[in-house]
C-alpha positions in Angstrom: 12.8 10.3 -17.9 9.9 8.3 -19.1 8.6 5.9 -16.4 8.8 2.2 -17.3 5.9 -0.2 -16.7 7.6 -1.9 -13.8 9.5 -1.1 -10.6 13.1 -1.5 -9.8 12.4 -4.1 -7.0 9.4 -6.4 -6.3 8.7 -6.9 -2.6 7.5 -10.5 -2.7 5.1 -12.7 -0.9 7.9 -15.2 -0.2 9.9 -12.5 1.6 6.9 -11.4 3.7 6.1 -15.0 4.6 9.4 -15.1 6.5 7.8 -13.0 9.3 7.4 -15.0 12.5 4.5 -14.3 14.9 6.6 -13.5 18.0 9.8 -12.3 16.5 12.1 -9.6 18.0 10.6 -7.1 15.6 7.4 -6.9 17.7 6.9 -3.8 19.8 5.8 -4.0 23.5 2.2 -3.4 24.5 1.6 0.2 25.3 0.5 1.1 28.9 -1.8 3.9 29.9 1.3 5.8 31.1 2.5 5.7 27.5 -0.5 7.6 26.1 -0.2 11.3 27.0 -2.3 13.8 24.9 -0.4 16.4 23.0 -3.5 18.6 23.5 -6.7 17.2 25.1 -8.9 19.1 22.6 -7.3 17.6 19.5 -6.5 14.2 17.9 -3.2 14.0 16.2 -1.8 11.3 13.9 0.7 11.1 11.0 3.9 13.1 11.8 7.2 14.3 10.3 9.9 16.4 11.8 11.5 19.6 10.5 14.8 18.3 9.0 17.8 19.6 7.2 18.4 18.6 3.6 20.8 15.9 4.9 18.0 14.3 6.9 19.2 15.4 10.3 16.6 16.7 12.7 16.5 20.4 13.6 16.8 21.2 17.3 16.4 24.7 18.7 17.2 25.1 22.4 16.9 21.4 23.0 13.5 21.0 21.2 12.7 19.2 17.9 9.8 20.4 15.8 7.2 18.2 14.3 4.2 18.5 12.0 1.2 16.3 12.8 -2.1 15.8 11.0 -4.8 16.9 13.4 -8.4 17.8 14.0 -10.6 18.7 17.0 -11.7 15.5 18.8 -14.7 14.2 16.9 -17.2 11.7 18.4 -15.9 9.2 15.8 -12.1 9.5 15.4 -12.5 7.9 11.9 -14.1 11.3 10.8 -10.7 12.9 11.2 -9.5 12.1 7.7 -12.1 14.3 6.1 -11.1 17.4 8.1 -7.3 17.0 8.5 -5.0 20.0 8.8 -1.3 20.2 9.5 -0.3 21.4 12.9 3.1 22.5 14.3 4.3 20.9 17.5 7.6 20.6 19.4 9.1 18.0 21.7 11.6 18.5 24.5 12.4 17.4 28.0 9.0 18.6 29.2 7.1 16.6 26.5 5.0 17.9 23.7 3.8 21.5 23.0 1.2 22.5 20.4 2.1 25.7 18.4 -1.0 25.9 16.2 -2.1 25.3 12.6 0.6 25.5 10.0 -1.2 27.2 7.2 -3.9 30.0 7.2 -7.5 28.9 6.8 -8.3 28.2 3.2 -4.7 28.4 2.0 -4.1 25.0 0.6 -5.8 23.7 -2.6 -7.4 20.6 -1.1 -10.4 20.3 1.1 -8.0 18.8 3.7 -4.3 18.5 4.2 -2.6 15.1 4.3 1.0 14.0 5.0 4.3 15.1 3.7 7.8 16.2 4.8 9.6 19.5 5.7 13.1 20.7 4.9 14.8 23.7 6.6 17.3 25.7 4.6 20.8 26.5 5.9 19.6 30.0 7.0 17.5 28.3 9.8 14.4 30.2 8.7 13.4 29.2 5.1 11.2 26.1 5.3 9.9 24.1 2.4 6.8 22.0 3.0 5.9 19.1 0.8 2.3 17.9 1.4 -0.7 16.1 0.0 -3.8 18.1 -1.0 -6.8 15.7 -0.6 -9.9 16.6 -2.5 -10.4 20.1 -3.9 -11.2 23.2 -1.9 -14.8 24.2 -2.7 -15.5 21.1 -4.7 -17.5 17.9 -3.9 -16.0 15.4 -1.5 -13.5 13.1 -3.1 -10.3 11.1 -2.4 -8.3 12.8 -5.1 -4.7 13.2 -4.0 -2.2 15.7 -5.4 1.4 16.6 -4.4 2.2 20.2 -3.6 5.0 22.3 -2.1 5.2 25.7 -0.6 8.0 27.8 1.0 7.6 29.8 4.2 9.4 30.9 7.3 10.0 28.9 10.5 10.1 31.3 13.5 11.1 30.2 17.0 10.2 33.0 19.4 9.2 31.3 22.7 5.5 30.8 23.0 5.0 32.5 19.6 6.8 29.8 17.7 5.1 29.5 14.3 5.3 29.2 10.5 4.2 32.0 8.2 4.8 33.8 4.9 4.0 30.7 2.8 4.3 31.1 -1.0 1.4 30.0 -3.2 1.4 26.2 -3.3 2.8 24.6 -6.5 2.0 21.2 -7.7 5.2 19.1 -7.5 4.4 16.0 -9.5 1.4 14.8 -11.5 0.3 11.2 -11.8 0.5 10.1 -15.5 -2.1 7.4 -15.3 0.3 4.9 -16.9 3.1 4.3 -14.5 1.2 5.9 -11.5 -2.5 5.5 -11.4 -4.4 8.8 -10.9 -5.9 8.8 -7.4 -9.3 10.5 -7.8 -11.9 8.2 -6.4 -15.2 9.7 -5.2 -16.0 6.9 -2.8 -13.6 4.9 -0.7 -13.9 1.1 -1.5 -13.7 -1.4 1.2 -10.3 -2.5 -0.2 -8.8 0.9 0.3 -8.3 4.0 -1.8 -5.8 4.3 -4.5 -2.7 6.3 -3.6 -0.7 9.3 -4.9 0.3 11.0 -1.6 2.8 11.4 1.2 5.8 13.2 -0.5 9.0 12.5 1.4 12.0 14.6 0.5 15.5 13.0 0.2 18.8 14.5 -1.0 21.3 12.0 -2.3 24.8 13.2 -1.4 26.3 10.7 -3.8 24.8 12.4 -6.8 23.7 15.8 -5.6 20.1 15.1 -6.8 16.9 15.7 -4.8 14.2 13.1 -4.7 10.5 13.0 -3.7 9.2 9.6 -2.6 5.5 8.9 -2.5 2.9 6.2 -2.1 1.3 5.2 -5.3 -0.8 2.6 -7.1 0.6 0.9 -10.2 -0.9 2.2 -13.4 0.2 -0.8 -15.5 -1.8 -3.5 -13.9 -5.5 -4.2 -13.1 -4.5 -6.1 -10.0 -6.5 -5.0 -6.9 -3.4 -5.2 -4.7 -1.1 -2.8 -6.5 1.0 -0.7 -4.1 4.2 1.0 -5.2 6.7 3.4 -3.8 7.1 6.1 -6.4 9.8 8.6 -7.0 10.4 11.9 -8.7 13.8 13.5 -9.1 15.5 16.8 -9.9 19.0 18.0 -10.4 18.6 21.1 -8.3 16.0 23.2 -6.5 15.8 25.4 -9.6 14.7 22.6 -11.9 11.3 20.8 -12.1 10.6 17.3 -10.6 10.5 14.5 -13.1 8.7 11.2 -12.2 10.8 8.1 -12.6 10.5 4.3 -12.4 9.0 3.2 -9.0 11.5 2.1 -6.5 9.4 -0.8 -5.2 6.2 -2.6 -6.1 4.2 -4.9 -4.0 1.7 -6.0 -6.7 -0.2 -9.0 -5.4 1.3 -8.5 -1.9 0.3 -5.1 -0.4 -1.9 -2.3 -1.7 -0.6 0.6 0.4 3.1 1.4 1.2 2.5 4.6 3.1 4.8 7.5 4.2 8.0 6.3 2.3 11.2 7.9 3.4 14.9 7.2 3.1 17.8 7.7 5.6 21.4 7.0 5.1 23.5 5.0 7.6 27.0 3.7 7.1 26.9 4.2 3.4 23.6 2.3 2.9 20.2 3.6 1.9 17.3 2.5 4.1 13.9 2.9 2.5 11.2 2.9 5.2 7.4 2.8 5.0 4.3 1.9 7.1 1.5 -0.4 6.2 -1.5 -2.1 7.8 -2.2 -5.8 8.2 -5.4 -5.4 6.3 -3.6 -4.1 3.2 -1.7 -7.4 2.7 -2.9 -10.2 0.4 -5.0 -12.8 2.3 -2.9 -15.4 4.0 0.3 -13.4 4.5 1.3 -13.3 8.2 2.2 -9.7 8.3 1.4 -7.2 11.1 0.6 -3.5 10.9 4.1 -2.1 11.2 7.2 -0.3 10.0 8.9 -2.0 7.0 12.1 -1.3 5.1 14.3 -2.3 2.2 18.1 -1.5 2.0 20.3 -0.8 -1.0 23.8 0.4 -1.8 22.4 3.3 -3.8 19.2 4.8 -5.3 19.4 2.5 -8.3 19.0 -0.6 -6.2 18.5 -3.5 -6.2 16.6 -3.1 -2.9 16.9 -6.0 -0.4 14.3 -6.7 2.4 15.6 -5.6 5.8 15.7 -8.6 8.2 14.9 -10.9 5.3 11.2 -10.1 5.3 11.1 -6.3 5.4 9.6 -6.0 8.9 11.4 -3.7 11.2 8.8 -3.0 14.0 5.4 -4.5 14.2 2.5 -4.1 16.6 2.3 -6.8 19.2 -0.2 -9.7 18.5 -2.1 -8.8 21.7 -2.7 -5.2 20.4 -2.5 -5.4 16.6 -3.8 -1.8 16.1 -2.1 0.1 18.9 0.1 2.3 16.8 0.7 3.4 13.3 2.7 5.7 10.9 6.2 5.1 12.0 8.6 7.8 10.9 12.4 7.3 11.2 14.6 10.3 11.6 18.1 10.7 10.3 19.3 9.8 13.8 17.5 6.5 13.7 14.9 7.5 16.2 11.3 6.4 15.5 8.1 8.3 16.1 4.6 7.0 15.7 1.1 7.8 16.9 -1.2 5.9 19.2 -4.0 4.4 17.1 -6.4 2.0 18.8 -4.7 0.8 22.0 -6.1 -1.3 24.8 -8.8 -3.0 22.7 -7.9 -6.4 24.4 -9.2 -8.3 21.5 -12.4 -6.2 21.0 -13.6 -5.2 17.5 -14.2 -1.5 17.2 -15.1 -1.5 13.6 -18.9 -1.1 14.3 -18.7 0.5 17.7 -18.2 4.3 17.6 -18.1 4.7 21.4 -15.4 2.1 21.7 -13.4 3.8 18.9 -13.6 7.1 20.7 -12.6 5.5 24.1 -9.6 3.6 22.6 -8.2 6.0 20.0 -5.0 7.5 21.3 -4.7 10.4 18.9 -1.3 11.4 20.3 2.4 10.6 19.9 3.6 7.1 20.9 6.8 6.8 22.8 9.9 7.2 20.7 12.2 4.3 20.2 15.7 3.8 18.7 16.9 1.6 15.9 20.3 -0.1 15.5 21.7 -0.6 12.0 24.0 -3.5 11.0 24.0 -3.9 7.2 20.8 -5.6 6.1 19.6 -6.0 9.7 17.8 -3.2 11.6 16.7 -3.9 15.1 14.8 -2.2 17.9 17.0 -0.9 20.7 14.8 0.4 23.4 12.3 3.1 24.3 13.8 6.5 24.8 10.9 8.4 26.3 
């Protein structure tokens, strides 16, 4: 269908303004014991689990399997975005294990690999990866973002657990420049790059249709703050994706609604995303955190969870301690440790402080409780 120059639902400044400074949505301050490296030689951040089409997490012999963006540990952790690759890890009772790079060297069409989602077929082996190609391999550096997918094999064989046999990556959805702005900036402005990334797969059992959600920038406005959650849909795996009307816009409110994904609970559709405090319009009292809207179906209207949209925010004492919250079909939440233990210090111009305080590892999981339009934090689960 042809995209319309608007979104189904507007996330408003009035809704965001309902956030209170010390509400129950705030997460506890991380302790040193909470920050355990997945691998001491690497930094890891954005993550997503291997899931089935119904959103349930895949477990093999008591372990769940997760993809992270990762790099070797650079002197400045902010350099990681220009070298990111996707790594396979797993989590079990003994903690995290690193299983290695997901794709062969030079396989993907970007100069680096950014976030996505992964779906395992019923055979337990065939794995589809949806991911973002940032820049172009062999080309000059840029912040161009394109959505791709590839199909490979997920092999669990003790220490040799791996993915292999990937098909040539195929571009899933292309920004039209009208509804979804083309994200192809050469330099990153201080206000943040435009978005067309983070494909999150969702199968709607009510209709049988598949959907890809993604972070985008509205193409129908010149507003600087122009974040949207976009969607593309298809009738079956044998048919192409078709972009549709964005589910949500935050024009004038927030410029970056990252890692959007949907889970079903008690017949309701919960649309989650992460965003950072600095992406909100000036004056809005919103923390870096996990946000959500809820609806009775994909056609909306979408209502802000907890009245404001905030589900879990960083504590005021450590406003940058974690990021990129990802909610599994079981309501468990993963994130990565960002800049923890700053104690009010400003690391923006201090490389050594950034290196000392960047976690670059998984944060402790926590669980959510769902009750209609309310979603609350239960407790840490390890």
